[in-house]
All heavy atoms as an XYZ file, in Angstrom:
916
protein
N       0.849     -1.166      0.000
C       0.000      0.000      0.000
C       0.902      1.239      0.000
O       1.583      1.511      0.979
C      -0.885     -0.019      1.245
C      -1.599      1.266      1.552
S      -2.771      1.832      0.355
C      -4.063      0.666      0.553
N       0.942      1.985     -1.098
C       1.726      3.221     -1.135
C       1.003      4.347     -0.397
O      -0.201      4.539     -0.558
C       1.841      3.524     -2.625
C       0.680      2.840     -3.244
C       0.358      1.652     -2.381
N       1.728      5.079      0.433
C       1.157      6.190      1.206
C       2.041      7.420      1.018
O       3.133      7.503      1.572
C       1.055      5.820      2.687
C       0.150      4.621      2.975
C       0.355      4.123      4.388
C      -1.301      4.988      2.741
N       1.560      8.365      0.216
C       2.287      9.602     -0.056
C       1.847     10.662      0.942
O       0.671     11.029      0.994
C       2.003     10.059     -1.483
N       2.771     11.144      1.761
C       2.482     12.136      2.795
C       2.933     13.509      2.330
O       4.044     13.664      1.832
C       3.227     11.789      4.089
C       3.029     10.377      4.628
C       4.021     10.087      5.721
C       1.621     10.196      5.120
N       2.075     14.503      2.496
C       2.459     15.872      2.181
C       1.597     16.835      2.978
O       0.473     16.516      3.357
C       2.356     16.164      0.686
C       1.019     15.892      0.084
C       1.040     15.970     -1.431
O       0.040     15.651     -2.032
N       2.101     16.378     -2.059
N       2.166     17.992      3.266
C       1.410     19.022      3.970
C       1.077     20.125      2.980
O       1.882     20.475      2.128
C       2.173     19.557      5.184
C       3.521     20.168      4.826
O       4.103     19.790      3.792
O       3.991     21.023      5.580
N      -0.137     20.639      3.098
C      -0.608     21.698      2.212
C      -1.429     22.687      3.025
O      -2.026     22.328      4.042
C      -1.482     21.137      1.088
C      -0.730     20.233      0.122
C       0.250     21.054     -0.699
N       0.974     20.249     -1.653
C       2.240     19.905     -1.535
N       2.937     20.267     -0.480
N       2.837     19.187     -2.462
N      -1.480     23.916      2.558
C      -2.355     24.922      3.164
C      -3.702     24.835      2.452
O      -3.768     24.871      1.223
C      -1.763     26.320      3.009
O      -0.578     26.418      3.773
N      -4.760     24.709      3.251
C      -6.100     24.528      2.703
C      -6.993     25.670      3.169
O      -7.032     25.992      4.356
C      -6.689     23.170      3.146
C      -8.085     22.967      2.583
C      -5.771     22.025      2.716
N      -7.702     26.272      2.238
C      -8.651     27.341      2.567
C      -9.927     26.750      3.155
O     -10.162     25.547      3.054
C      -8.993     28.138      1.305
C      -7.825     28.901      0.726
C      -8.296     29.773     -0.450
N      -7.168     30.416     -1.066
C      -6.652     30.084     -2.243
N      -7.175     29.116     -2.961
N      -5.616     30.738     -2.713
N     -10.773     27.606      3.731
C     -12.027     27.169      4.343
C     -12.930     26.448      3.345
O     -13.685     25.548      3.720
C     -12.758     28.356      4.957
N     -12.865     26.822      2.057
C     -13.713     26.181      1.040
C     -13.134     24.869      0.531
O     -13.702     24.217     -0.344
C     -13.984     27.132     -0.124
C     -12.735     27.446     -0.954
O     -11.634     26.924     -0.633
O     -12.859     28.213     -1.924
N     -11.979     24.450      1.073
C     -11.364     23.192      0.691
C     -10.350     23.293     -0.435
O      -9.689     22.307     -0.763
N     -10.205     24.467     -1.036
C      -9.231     24.632     -2.116
C      -7.831     24.821     -1.531
O      -7.666     25.242     -0.385
C      -9.600     25.816     -3.008
O      -9.537     27.018     -2.273
N      -6.823     24.504     -2.325
C      -5.444     24.648     -1.878
C      -4.994     26.099     -1.985
O      -5.315     26.791     -2.949
C      -4.522     23.772     -2.721
C      -4.709     22.263     -2.581
C      -3.769     21.529     -3.515
C      -4.498     21.816     -1.152
N      -4.256     26.544     -0.988
C      -3.684     27.897     -0.983
C      -2.190     27.759     -1.202
O      -1.528     26.936     -0.563
C      -3.964     28.584      0.346
N      -1.651     28.545     -2.118
C      -0.228     28.487     -2.422
C       0.439     29.785     -2.000
O      -0.087     30.867     -2.233
C      -0.006     28.246     -3.918
C      -0.507     26.905     -4.363
C      -1.754     26.773     -4.941
C       0.254     25.766     -4.164
C      -2.225     25.527     -5.345
C      -0.209     24.522     -4.550
C      -1.449     24.407     -5.144
N       1.619     29.662     -1.402
C       2.389     30.831     -0.981
C       3.275     31.284     -2.137
O       3.601     30.505     -3.038
C       3.252     30.490      0.227
N       3.674     32.559     -2.101
C       4.596     33.071     -3.119
C       5.951     32.399     -3.018
O       6.633     32.184     -4.002
C       4.754     34.586     -2.983
C       3.486     35.334     -3.352
O       2.681     34.794     -4.140
O       3.294     36.443     -2.842
N       6.367     32.080     -1.790
C       7.640     31.416     -1.542
C       7.375     29.920     -1.406
O       6.834     29.477     -0.405
C       8.278     31.970     -0.261
C       9.562     31.254      0.103
O      10.129     30.541     -0.753
O       9.992     31.402      1.256
N       7.756     29.129     -2.383
C       7.470     27.695     -2.361
C       8.558     26.887     -1.652
O       8.516     25.671     -1.654
C       7.286     27.169     -3.789
C       6.076     27.739     -4.450
N       4.803     27.375     -4.103
C       5.945     28.680     -5.412
C       3.937     28.040     -4.840
N       4.605     28.844     -5.640
N       9.536     27.568     -1.066
C      10.597     26.872     -0.380
C      10.353     26.903      1.120
O      10.021     27.930      1.686
C      11.954     27.505     -0.714
C      12.253     27.440     -2.182
C      12.025     28.527     -2.995
C      12.724     26.268     -2.738
C      12.282     28.460     -4.352
C      12.980     26.180     -4.085
C      12.757     27.284     -4.902
N      10.512     25.772      1.767
C      10.378     25.641      3.217
C       9.010     26.082      3.718
O       8.884     26.659      4.777
C      11.487     26.409      3.934
N       7.974     25.799      2.963
C       6.613     26.139      3.371
C       6.023     24.971      4.146
O       6.078     23.832      3.696
C       5.732     26.439      2.132
C       4.293     26.660      2.532
C       6.275     27.647      1.391
N       5.459     25.266      5.317
C       4.761     24.249      6.102
C       3.270     24.469      5.943
O       2.756     25.540      6.270
C       5.153     24.331      7.575
C       6.599     23.982      7.905
C       6.862     24.203      9.387
C       6.927     22.551      7.520
N       2.571     23.463      5.448
C       1.123     23.558      5.304
C       0.425     23.295      6.619
O       1.014     22.783      7.571
N      -0.861     23.618      6.677
C      -1.627     23.432      7.907
C      -2.428     22.128      7.924
O      -3.069     21.796      8.906
C      -2.569     24.621      8.137
C      -3.510     24.865      6.966
O      -3.624     23.999      6.078
O      -4.129     25.942      6.931
N      -2.386     21.368      6.824
C      -3.141     20.120      6.725
C      -2.231     19.031      6.166
O      -1.559     19.232      5.158
C      -4.354     20.294      5.787
O      -5.166     21.357      6.289
C      -5.179     19.025      5.704
N      -2.224     17.872      6.827
C      -1.455     16.734      6.336
C      -2.375     15.916      5.430
O      -3.491     15.560      5.814
C      -0.958     15.845      7.497
C      -0.180     16.667      8.533
C      -0.142     14.677      6.963
C       1.063     17.311      8.026
N      -1.892     15.615      4.233
C      -2.637     14.807      3.272
C      -1.930     13.470      3.095
O      -0.704     13.402      3.084
C      -2.718     15.507      1.919
C      -3.305     16.917      1.897
C      -3.221     17.501      0.496
C      -4.743     16.912      2.388
N      -2.712     12.414      2.974
C      -2.185     11.094      2.658
C      -2.844     10.673      1.350
O      -4.078     10.597      1.276
C      -2.481     10.073      3.769
C      -1.925      8.703      3.393
C      -1.906     10.541      5.098
N      -2.027     10.468      0.342
C      -2.529     10.175     -1.007
C      -3.534     11.228     -1.461
O      -4.549     10.927     -2.076
C      -3.121      8.767     -1.087
C      -2.079      7.688     -0.870
O      -0.884      7.955     -0.902
N      -2.516      6.470     -0.645
N      -3.260     12.495     -1.090
C      -4.081     13.617     -1.518
C      -5.341     13.859     -0.713
O      -6.129     14.732     -1.049
N      -5.531     13.128      0.379
C      -6.750     13.275      1.180
C      -6.420     13.571      2.646
O      -5.548     12.934      3.214
C      -7.579     11.990      1.139
C      -8.094     11.655     -0.236
C      -8.851     10.347     -0.187
N      -9.446     10.087     -1.475
C     -10.724     10.268     -1.745
N     -11.543     10.688     -0.817
N     -11.198     10.010     -2.945
N      -7.174     14.487      3.253
C      -6.992     14.709      4.692
C      -7.697     13.601      5.475
O      -8.789     13.183      5.104
C      -7.657     16.064      4.930
C      -8.671     16.172      3.835
C      -8.119     15.414      2.660
N      -7.062     13.104      6.493
C      -7.610     12.070      7.375
C      -8.258     10.912      6.618
O      -9.442     10.611      6.802
C      -8.610     12.688      8.354
C      -7.994     13.734      9.232
C      -8.968     14.332     10.218
O     -10.181     14.190     10.097
N      -8.444     15.001     11.211
N      -7.491     10.224      5.779
C      -8.084      9.117      5.014
C      -8.401      7.922      5.896
O      -7.889      7.792      7.015
C      -6.994      8.777      4.009
C      -5.745      9.130      4.731
C      -6.082     10.366      5.527
N      -9.232      7.055      5.392
C      -9.655      5.842      6.087
C      -9.459      4.675      5.136
O      -9.790      4.767      3.954
C     -11.132      5.985      6.480
C     -11.694      4.751      7.100
N     -12.360      3.798      6.374
C     -11.680      4.310      8.379
C     -12.744      2.828      7.177
N     -12.341      3.110      8.389
N      -8.914      3.579      5.638
C      -8.711      2.399      4.806
C      -9.028      1.162      5.630
O      -8.452      0.965      6.704
C      -7.258      2.347      4.305
C      -6.971      1.196      3.394
C      -7.495      1.163      2.112
C      -6.168      0.153      3.808
C      -7.236      0.102      1.263
C      -5.894     -0.912      2.965
C      -6.427     -0.944      1.690
N      -9.967      0.355      5.162
C     -10.311     -0.880      5.866
C      -9.346     -1.974      5.451
O      -9.085     -2.156      4.258
C     -11.753     -1.278      5.552
C     -12.745     -0.308      6.165
C     -14.175     -0.798      6.092
O     -14.383     -2.025      5.980
O     -15.068      0.055      6.153
N      -8.831     -2.674      6.442
C      -7.853     -3.726      6.183
C      -8.411     -5.074      6.605
O      -9.323     -5.164      7.423
C      -6.525     -3.454      6.939
C      -5.868     -2.170      6.453
C      -6.741     -3.415      8.445
N      -7.829     -6.116      6.052
C      -8.147     -7.482      6.462
C      -7.226     -7.857      7.620
O      -6.255     -7.157      7.912
C      -7.947     -8.434      5.284
N      -7.536     -8.955      8.261
C      -6.728     -9.426      9.391
C      -5.493    -10.153      8.849
O      -5.407    -11.378      8.865
C      -7.545    -10.335     10.293
N      -4.544     -9.377      8.335
C      -3.308     -9.923      7.770
C      -2.226     -8.860      7.810
O      -2.457     -7.747      8.233
C      -3.526    -10.404      6.341
C      -3.862     -9.297      5.358
C      -3.975     -9.857      3.937
N      -4.251     -8.852      2.950
C      -3.341     -8.108      2.329
N      -2.066     -8.246      2.620
N      -3.686     -7.215      1.418
N      -1.042     -9.198      7.346
C       0.056     -8.242      7.273
C      -0.081     -7.376      6.027
O      -0.491     -7.851      4.971
C       1.397     -8.970      7.214
C       1.753     -9.649      8.492
C       3.143    -10.253      8.371
N       3.278    -11.257      9.408
C       3.752    -12.464      9.219
N       4.180    -12.839      8.036
N       3.815    -13.310     10.220
N       0.302     -6.101      6.174
C       0.326     -5.172      5.053
C       1.706     -4.538      4.959
O       2.290     -4.152      5.972
C      -0.709     -4.045      5.233
C      -2.107     -4.459      4.862
C      -2.885     -5.181      5.750
C      -2.649     -4.125      3.633
C      -4.173     -5.562      5.417
C      -3.935     -4.495      3.288
C      -4.692     -5.215      4.191
O      -5.965     -5.589      3.851
N       2.191     -4.415      3.762
C       3.442     -3.700      3.492
C       3.052     -2.264      3.148
O       2.358     -2.016      2.163
C       4.165     -4.346      2.315
C       5.489     -3.720      1.979
C       6.133     -4.527      0.856
N       7.420     -3.990      0.493
C       8.268     -4.629     -0.302
N       7.939     -5.804     -0.808
N       9.429     -4.071     -0.601
N       3.477     -1.320      3.987
C       3.156      0.092      3.805
C       4.387      0.816      3.284
O       5.465      0.741      3.900
C       2.700      0.713      5.128
C       1.530      0.014      5.827
C       1.230      0.693      7.154
C       0.302     -0.027      4.942
N       4.239      1.515      2.166
C       5.350      2.243      1.552
C       5.103      3.733      1.734
O       4.257      4.308      1.060
C       5.446      1.901      0.070
C       5.777      0.468     -0.161
C       5.751      0.120     -1.628
N       6.193     -1.255     -1.782
C       6.075     -1.937     -2.894
N       5.539     -1.385     -3.958
N       6.495     -3.168     -2.959
N       5.816      4.328      2.660
C       5.667      5.756      2.963
C       6.645      6.573      2.135
O       7.824      6.230      2.046
C       5.950      6.040      4.445
C       5.011      5.377      5.396
C       5.450      4.369      6.241
C       3.688      5.771      5.475
C       4.600      3.764      7.135
C       2.820      5.172      6.359
C       3.274      4.165      7.191
N       6.157      7.687      1.582
C       7.022      8.644      0.885
C       6.680     10.035      1.395
O       5.505     10.416      1.419
C       6.811      8.568     -0.625
N       7.675     10.777      1.834
C       7.463     12.138      2.320
C       7.589     13.093      1.132
O       8.684     13.349      0.642
C       8.481     12.490      3.408
C       8.259     13.880      3.969
O       7.492     14.668      3.439
N       8.950     14.178      5.057
N       6.467     13.627      0.678
C       6.442     14.548     -0.456
C       6.324     16.000     -0.012
O       6.064     16.880     -0.832
C       5.290     14.182     -1.394
C       5.273     12.736     -1.883
C       4.114     12.511     -2.841
C       6.591     12.351     -2.527
N       6.504     16.276      1.264
C       6.436     17.638      1.788
C       7.706     18.410      1.446
O       8.782     17.820      1.316
C       6.261     17.625      3.307
O       5.039     17.010      3.657
N       7.572     19.739      1.343
C       8.724     20.596      1.039
C       9.700     20.666      2.200
O      10.913     20.653      2.000
C       8.272     22.026      0.732
C       7.518     22.128     -0.559
O       7.243     21.136     -1.203
N       7.168     23.331     -0.932
N       9.175     20.816      3.424
C      10.051     21.065      4.564
C       9.702     20.251      5.808
O      10.493     20.181      6.726
C      10.015     22.557      4.924
N       8.536     19.643      5.856
C       8.083     18.949      7.064
C       8.651     17.530      7.150
O       8.665     16.793      6.176
C       6.561     18.875      7.093
C       5.999     18.258      8.377
C       4.483     18.174      8.358
N       3.876     19.475      8.145
C       3.631     20.375      9.108
N       3.980     20.112     10.350
N       3.034     21.515      8.813
N       9.107     17.177      8.345
C       9.504     15.796      8.600
C       8.379     15.115      9.377
O       7.536     15.781      9.973
C      10.821     15.733      9.380
O      10.658     16.329     10.648
N       8.387     13.803      9.356
C       7.356     13.023     10.041
C       8.018     11.970     10.914
O       9.063     11.418     10.559
C       6.448     12.306      9.024
C       5.701     13.246      8.111
C       6.206     13.581      6.867
C       4.489     13.797      8.502
C       5.523     14.448      6.029
C       3.807     14.667      7.667
C       4.332     14.986      6.436
O       3.655     15.847      5.618
N       7.398     11.705     12.057
C       7.733     10.553     12.903
C       6.433      9.789     13.063
O       5.555     10.190     13.822
C       8.287     10.994     14.256
C       9.733     11.363     14.197
C      10.369     11.730     15.534
N       9.762     11.130     16.685
C       9.444     11.807     17.801
N       9.675     13.099     17.897
N       8.890     11.188     18.826
N       6.301      8.705     12.337
C       5.048      7.962     12.272
C       5.059      6.802     13.252
O       6.049      6.080     13.375
C       4.834      7.431     10.852
C       4.884      8.478      9.748
C       4.838      7.804      8.388
C       3.749      9.472      9.899
N       3.925      6.631     13.927
C       3.768      5.472     14.812
C       2.302      5.094     14.844
O       1.417      5.897     14.533
C       4.297      5.747     16.207
C       3.430      6.666     17.027
C       3.929      6.738     18.448
N       3.144      7.728     19.175
C       3.540      8.306     20.270
N       4.716      8.014     20.776
N       2.771      9.183     20.871
N       2.051      3.873     15.261
C       0.682      3.399     15.406
C       0.157      3.832     16.765
O       0.856      3.699     17.776
C       0.621      1.877     15.273
C       1.064      1.326     13.922
C       1.120     -0.199     13.968
C       0.139      1.795     12.823
N      -1.053      4.351     16.804
C      -1.650      4.813     18.050
C      -1.792      3.700     19.075
O      -1.829      3.949     20.272
N      -1.845      2.463     18.617
C      -1.981      1.308     19.519
C      -0.672      0.978     20.219
O      -0.655      0.190     21.161
C      -2.429      0.090     18.715
O      -1.422     -0.262     17.769
N       0.434      1.560     19.740
C       1.739      1.261     20.322
C       2.393      0.025     19.735
O       3.520     -0.311     20.095
N       1.695     -0.682     18.847
C       2.246     -1.877     18.225
C       3.471     -1.508     17.398
O       3.464     -0.507     16.681
C       1.209     -2.535     17.327
C       1.745     -3.727     16.569
C       0.777     -4.265     15.533
O      -0.370     -3.885     15.490
N       1.261     -5.150     14.694
N       4.523     -2.315     17.469
C       5.684     -2.024     16.640
C       5.398     -2.306     15.162
O       4.529     -3.106     14.821
C       6.767     -2.969     17.170
C       6.027     -4.067     17.829
C       4.738     -3.478     18.326
N       6.138     -1.613     14.325
C       6.136     -1.870     12.887
C       7.463     -2.541     12.577
O       8.431     -2.370     13.311
C       6.043     -0.552     12.114
C       4.798      0.246     12.413
S       4.779      1.833     11.546
C       5.799      2.822     12.644
N       7.519     -3.263     11.497
C       8.762     -3.905     11.094
C       9.264     -3.198      9.842
O       8.643     -3.291      8.782
C       8.567     -5.416     10.836
C       9.878     -6.050     10.379
C       8.033     -6.100     12.087
N      10.357     -2.447      9.982
C      10.921     -1.743      8.839
C      11.684     -2.741      7.987
O      12.488     -3.535      8.488
C      11.844     -0.622      9.279
C      12.365      0.185      8.102
C      13.265      1.330      8.506
O      13.602      1.505      9.667
N      13.669      2.122      7.526
N      11.411     -2.692      6.659
C      12.071     -3.628      5.757
C      12.881     -2.930      4.672
O      13.680     -3.564      3.997
C      11.052     -4.597      5.106
C      10.005     -3.832      4.314
C      10.423     -5.493      6.165
C       9.129     -4.711      3.438
N      12.635     -1.602      4.479
C      13.357     -0.885      3.423
C      13.453      0.589      3.769
O      12.698      1.106      4.596
C      12.657     -1.065      2.077
N      14.398      1.256      3.105
C      14.581      2.701      3.242
C      14.910      3.257      1.863
O      14.785      2.545      0.863
C      15.695      3.007      4.239
O      16.944      2.625      3.691
N      15.375      4.499      1.815
C      15.778      5.083      0.535
C      16.837      4.231     -0.178
O      16.900      4.216     -1.395
C      16.352      6.486      0.739
C      15.308      7.561      0.603
O      14.209      7.280      0.093
O      15.596      8.696      0.993
N      17.635      3.544      0.589
C      18.707      2.735      0.021
C      18.264      1.366     -0.461
O      19.082      0.564     -0.879
N      16.971      1.061     -0.369
C      16.464     -0.244     -0.790
C      16.167     -1.125      0.408
O      16.013     -0.645      1.538
N      16.080     -2.421      0.159
C      15.771     -3.365      1.231
C      16.881     -3.387      2.277
O      18.068     -3.303      1.938
C      15.570     -4.776      0.673
C      14.335     -4.981     -0.190
C      14.354     -6.378     -0.814
C      13.061     -4.772      0.616
N      16.490     -3.492      3.542
C      17.472     -3.601      4.625
C      18.073     -5.002      4.609
O      17.478     -5.944      4.076
C      16.799     -3.334      5.969
C      16.113     -1.980      6.153
C      15.488     -1.904      7.547
C      17.086     -0.837      5.939
N      19.210     -5.151      5.239
C      19.843     -6.481      5.316
C      18.979     -7.452      6.093
O      18.959     -8.646      5.812
C      21.208     -6.372      5.974
C      22.212     -5.691      5.110
C      23.566     -5.685      5.748
N      24.468     -4.904      4.914
C      25.748     -4.848      5.087
N      26.305     -5.518      6.079
N      26.490     -4.119      4.287
N      18.268     -6.906      7.099
C      17.368     -7.734      7.911
C      16.219     -6.851      8.378
O      16.401     -5.642      8.561
C      18.121     -8.305      9.111
N      15.032     -7.414      8.576
C      13.912     -6.629      9.105
C      14.259     -6.067     10.477
O      15.019     -6.673     11.244
C      12.777     -7.646      9.205
C      13.152     -8.743      8.286
C      14.655     -8.789      8.297
N      13.706     -4.898     10.779
C      14.021     -4.198     12.020
C      12.718     -3.735     12.679
O      11.996     -2.918     12.109
C      14.920     -2.996     11.703
C      15.111     -2.052     12.843
N      15.858     -2.364     13.950
C      14.638     -0.802     13.042
C      15.843     -1.344     14.784
N      15.112     -0.390     14.258
N      12.412     -4.263     13.865
C      11.214     -3.832     14.604
C      11.458     -2.441     15.167
O      12.517     -2.159     15.726
C      10.895     -4.811     15.726
N      10.478     -1.554     15.003
C      10.606     -0.184     15.484
C       9.238      0.342     15.891
O       8.219     -0.081     15.359
C      11.233      0.727     14.408
O      11.392      2.039     14.940
C      10.389      0.792     13.158
N       9.224      1.261     16.850
C       7.956      1.866     17.265
C       7.620      3.085     16.424
O       6.474      3.507     16.378
C       8.006      2.248     18.751
O       9.044      3.187     18.961
N       8.623      3.663     15.740
C       8.407      4.859     14.926
C       9.190      4.766     13.621
O      10.269      4.194     13.580
C       8.883      6.122     15.663
C       8.120      6.437     16.904
C       8.633      7.691     17.590
O       9.650      8.267     17.159
O       8.012      8.091     18.580
N       8.621      5.374     12.590
C       9.310      5.490     11.301
C       9.508      6.971     11.032
O       8.543      7.725     10.949
C       8.479      4.854     10.198
N      10.763      7.399     10.956
C      11.074      8.814     10.744
C      11.314      9.062      9.251
O      12.011      8.298      8.590
C      12.311      9.202     11.538
C      12.579     10.676     11.544
C      13.658     11.051     12.543
O      14.569     10.243     12.791
O      13.585     12.166     13.078
N      10.705     10.144      8.750
C      10.826     10.495      7.334
C      11.129     11.967      7.186
O      10.364     12.818      7.621
C       9.503     10.225      6.598
C       9.152      8.801      6.257
C       7.723      8.726      5.768
C      10.096      8.291      5.205
N      12.224     12.283      6.520
C      12.577     13.654      6.188
C      12.073     13.946      4.778
O      11.721     13.029      4.036
C      14.086     13.834      6.318
C      14.510     13.740      7.754
C      14.893     12.610      8.415
C      14.523     14.789      8.704
N      15.158     12.902      9.733
C      14.943     14.244      9.941
C      14.232     16.141      8.648
C      15.069     14.992     11.088
C      14.373     16.901      9.804
C      14.781     16.327     11.000
N      12.001     15.219      4.369
C      11.504     15.535      3.026
C      12.219     14.726      1.935
O      13.436     14.551      1.962
C      11.784     17.032      2.882
C      11.672     17.537      4.281
C      12.305     16.446      5.124
N      11.419     14.211      1.016
C      11.874     13.419     -0.132
C      12.424     12.042      0.269
O      13.019     11.351     -0.540
C      12.906     14.172     -0.962
N      12.191     11.616      1.501
C      12.658     10.317      1.957
C      11.507      9.317      1.913
O      10.346      9.685      1.984
C      13.191     10.435      3.390
C      13.887      9.191      3.881
C      14.485      9.371      5.274
O      14.083     10.280      6.001
O      15.342      8.555      5.622
N      11.855      8.043      1.808
C      10.835      7.003      1.831
C      11.292      5.850      2.708
O      12.486      5.686      2.973
C      10.519      6.516      0.425
C      11.686      5.958     -0.309
C      11.394      5.800     -1.795
N      12.633      5.494     -2.488
C      13.004      4.277     -2.848
N      12.234      3.245     -2.584
N      14.147      4.093     -3.458
N      10.332      5.069      3.155
C      10.620      3.895      3.959
C       9.485      2.902      3.775
O       8.383      3.275      3.377
C      10.818      4.252      5.446
O      11.351      3.131      6.138
C       9.507      4.642      6.109
N       9.749      1.647      4.060
C       8.728      0.614      3.960
C       8.689     -0.171      5.260
O       9.727     -0.540      5.805
C       9.010     -0.330      2.795
C       8.957      0.366      1.452
C       9.114     -0.582      0.285
O       8.687     -1.742      0.388
O       9.668     -0.139     -0.733
N       7.457     -0.403      5.732
C       7.258     -1.156      6.967
C       6.176     -2.206      6.734
O       5.366     -2.095      5.817
C       6.860     -0.248      8.156
C       7.930      0.776      8.450
C       5.527      0.411      7.915
N       6.179     -3.200      7.587
C       5.127     -4.219      7.584
C       4.387     -4.101      8.912
O       5.006     -4.020      9.979
C       5.716     -5.638      7.417
C       4.632     -6.696      7.562
C       6.415     -5.756      6.070
N       3.055     -4.063      8.816
C       2.203     -4.015     10.007
C       1.294     -5.232      9.975
O       0.653     -5.517      8.962
C       1.360     -2.720     10.051
C       0.430     -2.725     11.254
C       2.261     -1.498     10.072
N       1.230     -5.942     11.109
C       0.390     -7.134     11.211
C      -0.948     -6.752     11.851
O      -1.038     -6.555     13.055
C       1.094     -8.205     12.046
C       0.336     -9.512     12.087
O      -0.751     -9.604     11.475
O       0.826    -10.446     12.740
N      -1.983     -6.643     11.026
C      -3.304     -6.266     11.521
C      -4.091     -7.456     12.052
O      -5.198     -7.288     12.556
C      -4.097     -5.552     10.420
C      -3.560     -4.189     10.103
C      -2.758     -3.983      8.996
C      -3.844     -3.111     10.930
C      -2.253     -2.716      8.698
C      -3.341     -1.851     10.656
C      -2.548     -1.657      9.537
N      -3.550     -8.665     11.972
C      -4.256     -9.833     12.515
C      -4.272     -9.815     14.042
O      -5.018    -10.570     14.658
C      -3.619    -11.128     12.006
O      -2.321    -11.300     12.541
N      -3.502     -8.945     14.650
C      -3.464     -8.839     16.113
C      -4.666     -8.097     16.689
O      -4.869     -8.091     17.896
C      -2.206     -8.090     16.547
C      -0.934     -8.756     16.140
C       0.241     -7.921     16.557
N       1.485     -8.559     16.165
C       2.656     -8.278     16.688
N       2.743     -7.359     17.628
N       3.734     -8.902     16.276
N      -5.423     -7.436     15.831
C      -6.541     -6.603     16.292
C      -7.870     -7.312     16.084
O      -8.088     -7.928     15.040
C      -6.570     -5.277     15.524
C      -5.324     -4.457     15.699
C      -4.326     -4.459     14.733
C      -5.137     -3.681     16.843
C      -3.181     -3.700     14.889
C      -3.989     -2.928     17.010
C      -3.013     -2.942     16.027
O      -1.878     -2.201     16.193
N      -8.784     -7.185     17.050
C     -10.133     -7.737     16.847
C     -10.844     -7.005     15.708
O     -10.577     -5.829     15.454
C     -10.845     -7.462     18.183
C      -9.766     -7.175     19.163
C      -8.609     -6.631     18.385
N     -11.732     -7.692     15.027
C     -12.501     -7.117     13.929
C     -13.215     -5.848     14.396
O     -13.791     -5.809     15.471
C     -13.523     -8.137     13.431
C     -14.241     -7.786     12.145
C     -13.259     -7.642     10.999
C     -15.274     -8.848     11.829
N     -13.136     -4.787     13.611
C     -13.795     -3.526     13.946
C     -12.928     -2.545     14.713
O     -13.347     -1.422     14.974
N     -11.717     -2.950     15.065
C     -10.812     -2.064     15.791
C     -10.318     -0.951     14.872
O     -10.028     -1.185     13.706
C      -9.592     -2.849     16.318
O     -10.045     -3.883     17.173
C      -8.627     -1.948     17.072
N     -10.232      0.264     15.398
C      -9.657      1.382     14.657
C      -8.208      1.551     15.073
O      -7.910      1.663     16.262
C     -10.440      2.688     14.933
O     -11.783      2.517     14.483
C      -9.814      3.868     14.224
N      -7.318      1.564     14.100
C      -5.894      1.784     14.337
C      -5.527      3.081     13.642
O      -5.769      3.242     12.457
C      -5.042      0.613     13.799
C      -3.564      0.883     14.039
C      -5.468     -0.698     14.430
N      -4.944      4.010     14.378
C      -4.613      5.325     13.841
C      -3.104      5.433     13.652
O      -2.335      5.090     14.551
C      -5.114      6.449     14.781
C      -4.707      7.809     14.271
C      -6.619      6.350     14.955
N      -2.709      5.908     12.476
C      -1.312      6.222     12.221
C      -1.105      7.662     12.626
O      -1.782      8.566     12.122
C      -0.987      6.038     10.740
C       0.449      6.334     10.330
C       1.409      5.322     10.953
C       0.579      6.331      8.812
N      -0.197      7.901     13.574
C       0.028      9.229     14.136
C       1.358      9.803     13.687
O       2.332      9.070     13.537
C       0.039      9.175     15.668
C      -1.222      8.624     16.284
C      -1.080      8.423     17.777
O       0.036      8.147     18.273
O      -2.103      8.559     18.463
N       1.384     11.121     13.505
C       2.642     11.832     13.311
C       2.980     12.501     14.629
O       2.262     13.376     15.096
C       2.509     12.891     12.209
C       3.774     13.706     12.062
O       4.876     13.205     12.263
N       3.625     14.957     11.708
N       4.060     12.084     15.262
C       4.430     12.618     16.571
C       5.585     13.600     16.462
O       6.166     13.991     17.483
C       4.738     11.491     17.576
C       3.491     10.686     17.866
C       5.865     10.592     17.089
N       5.933     14.026     15.241
C       7.006     14.998     15.055
C       6.502     16.380     15.456
O       5.342     16.687     15.351
C       7.475     15.010     13.606
């Protein structure tokens, strides 16, 4: 599942607001695959999540609200030599990482939130 993260400034009517200075701009809304606060229903299995930070200046520290660890398997440099369990995935602008999350640990109907704690 590819997940493109970016921050944008959004007006009250939902349209995007652009600044004259496009360098180091921090938006007021985080978008995932172009949507604010997206929702995705998963099956009780493992998912490979591919995060890409498409923001100009914002970094992200992603973690699951449940506290469950993620297993990092790749970074900008490609696949890691070995999987690495981690509680957070840090992403700087233009960086990407891949993690595996096992959703079979959650009872059916559970909501799991991906949080940015940066």
